[in-house]
Phi, psi and omega in degrees: 000316180295319179295323179296319178295319179298318180297317180298320178296314181298315179298319178299317179296319180297320178297319178297315182293312182295321184277002184262134174215159182236133174231162179236141180234139182233150177208136174239137180225152175272133179227146170047050178291150176208173183266145167267167183296335180267014174086010174272170179248127173246144185204170177255128172263116180265120180250124179239144177225130180247145170256121183247119180254126178250135172213186184295344181264355181134216181222156179222123180256129181236121176286115185252349178208137176215095184256139174249115187244129179281128181236160173215145177209169174289164184290351175262007178090354180275171173065037180297134182223128177274117181278336178140164178289127176280302169198166184237087177203198190259018176282148178252130180291128184256316181201160177206142175219154181230159176200133180055241181254015186239156174231141171236138183219155174238145178229153181229154172208109185064235179267002182262141176223142181228154176243133176238151172235147178201173178273160181298337178277003178091000182264169172070032180299130182221129175279127180260337180137194183283146178155173181209164179050052180283153175222131178281141171296153184305329178274000176077009186268336185228161180230128171256140185202170178254137170258137182304118179063020181227014174082204184254137183229158174233138173218162173290162184299334179272003179095352180280166176065027183293127179206152182274138176241341177226124183269348180303120186290344180266357184293139182201180177052051179287149180213130179286145168284158183299336181263009176073003189261339185234158177224130172261142176208170184238132167230244169281343176229161169275121184235154173241129182231165169274181186286356174263358178094005179282128183288126178261322185201142172245135187248009175099175186269172178059032177239131187224168174045070179291149177215118184283151170277125176277343180269342178212100187295347180276357185245142181226131176263143175209167178247153169243151185260159174059069353276176181277095174263151181251133184231155174234124179250135171273114187290342179276318183259346184067011177286133182246128173255133177257124181281154178274052183220132176232171168118355184220151171251011184215049179291142180239130185271134181289156181300328180274357178077005186264340186227170171213154171268134184217178186218134165240275170264342173204179188277144179214168175246140182212149172293152183291347174273004176091003181261168173055056179274130174212145183278144181296316172236118182302000000 
């Protein structure tokens, strides 16, 4: 009996060993693309690698690498250049904006969100603290951002001078105007305020993710949901143009006003008239 049990144990171990194999799976995705001042596209390439173990009991997938790499390319997708590894950990990139020679980005993991600032060449990465959806002022000196359940805040690029300008806990997606004097943000309405938080204009409900025109300061792009249509409003005349483009809640307007970054199943660049669509990473 004892010998029989020993044999069964040995056979079981052999089955486990013989039936076990390991494979690796890789995936790269484009995350949080935005425009540089010279009309190029900068984005984060997220690289993930899994170790998959198969045995007689099934399979087990283990994420063993998650790299966030800063990339840059021309607006037609050519000239891709890897600027360098930002970091190698389990944070997920949420948003990114650039101005002058600087980039500001937010990353999330569970209920935690952080804001980092760095240079366009990928150097000088600095953690500024908790927050999300940051936007650099056009001169690159200040950052407006949302704190989870704490409204809209402004701080200097080095993290100093942090102060609240909007107390509404639902406020999010702040965006600087090209002349540094106004900020658009979303709560239950799309609103425009000055840098002290005083409301200048309300643009109505169901409008999200504002993006200013740098070529015409009187124009603001935003999205509406269900479905995601993209609109441009002239703030002087209140005339709204609806673009023949759908698919994103986070469209970004190019500095020359001719193109936008948008999303369907992945990120792409397209003319605002709906022509010449191409994906950032095929």
